[in-house]
C-alpha positions as CSV (number, residue, x, y, z in Angstrom):
1,X,95.7,118.3,73.2
2,X,97.7,115.2,74.2
3,X,96.3,113.2,71.3
4,X,97.4,115.9,68.8
5,X,101.0,115.7,70.3
6,X,101.0,111.9,69.9
7,X,99.9,112.2,66.3
8,X,102.7,114.7,65.6
9,X,105.2,112.4,67.3
10,X,104.0,109.5,65.1
11,X,104.3,111.6,62.0
12,X,107.8,112.6,62.8
13,X,108.8,109.0,63.5
14,X,107.3,107.8,60.2
15,X,108.8,110.7,58.3
16,X,112.3,109.9,59.6
17,X,112.0,106.2,58.7
18,X,110.7,107.1,55.2
19,X,113.6,109.6,54.7
20,X,116.1,106.9,55.7
21,X,114.6,104.3,53.3
22,X,114.1,106.9,50.6
23,X,110.4,106.0,50.0
24,X,108.9,107.9,47.0
25,X,106.3,110.6,48.0
26,X,103.8,108.9,45.7
27,X,104.0,105.7,47.7
28,X,103.4,107.6,51.0
29,X,100.4,109.5,49.6
30,X,98.7,106.4,48.1
31,X,97.2,105.2,51.4
32,X,96.5,108.6,53.0
33,X,92.7,108.6,53.0
34,X,92.1,106.1,55.8
35,X,94.6,107.6,58.2
36,X,93.3,111.1,57.5
37,X,89.8,110.0,58.3
38,X,91.0,108.3,61.5
39,X,92.8,111.5,62.6
40,X,89.8,113.7,62.0
41,X,87.4,111.3,63.6
42,X,89.6,110.5,66.6
43,X,91.2,113.9,67.1
44,X,88.3,116.2,66.4
45,X,84.9,114.5,66.1
46,X,85.3,112.1,69.0
47,X,86.1,114.6,71.7
48,X,83.5,117.0,70.3
49,X,80.7,114.4,70.5
50,X,81.9,113.1,73.9
51,X,81.7,116.6,75.3
52,X,78.2,117.2,73.8
53,X,77.0,113.8,75.2
54,X,78.4,114.4,78.6
55,X,76.7,117.8,78.8
56,X,73.3,116.1,78.2
57,X,73.7,113.0,80.3
58,X,73.2,112.7,84.1
59,X,76.4,112.2,86.1
60,X,75.6,108.7,87.3
61,X,74.8,107.5,83.8
62,X,77.9,109.1,82.4
63,X,80.1,107.4,85.0
64,X,78.6,104.0,84.3
65,X,79.0,104.4,80.6
66,X,82.6,105.5,80.9
67,X,83.4,102.5,83.1
68,X,81.6,100.2,80.6
69,X,83.8,101.6,77.8
70,X,86.9,100.4,79.6
71,X,85.5,96.9,80.0
72,X,84.2,96.8,76.4
73,X,87.6,97.9,75.0
74,X,89.4,95.3,77.0
75,X,87.1,92.5,75.8
76,X,87.4,93.7,72.2
77,X,91.2,93.8,72.5
78,X,91.3,90.3,74.0
79,X,89.2,88.8,71.3
80,X,91.3,90.5,68.6
81,X,94.5,89.3,70.2
82,X,93.1,85.7,70.4
83,X,92.1,85.9,66.7
84,X,95.6,87.1,65.7
85,X,97.3,84.4,67.7
86,X,95.2,81.6,66.4
87,X,95.7,82.8,62.8
88,X,99.4,82.9,63.3
89,X,99.4,79.3,64.6
90,X,97.3,78.0,61.7
91,X,99.1,79.9,58.9
92,X,102.4,78.5,57.5
93,X,105.6,80.3,58.6
94,X,106.2,83.4,56.7
95,X,102.7,83.7,55.4
96,X,101.8,86.6,57.7
């Protein structure tokens, strides 16, 4: 439920910015496929599969996997941040 509210808030924010800058509707709709897939996967399929998996997994295993998810997400974010920072140092100013 909270994820849906966050998506609605993001849509309202983007719509207000687009209205202020007078972006053509064709320009907004051009790249709509990838965000639509992300919304469906993250807002519907993800929780559905998580619930189905938790129903079939022993409690101790589920607890360990959920804790591992936090660690894996942190490591992935740190690597991505390091890659972005190193790319910004190598690239000439204004290239990014």
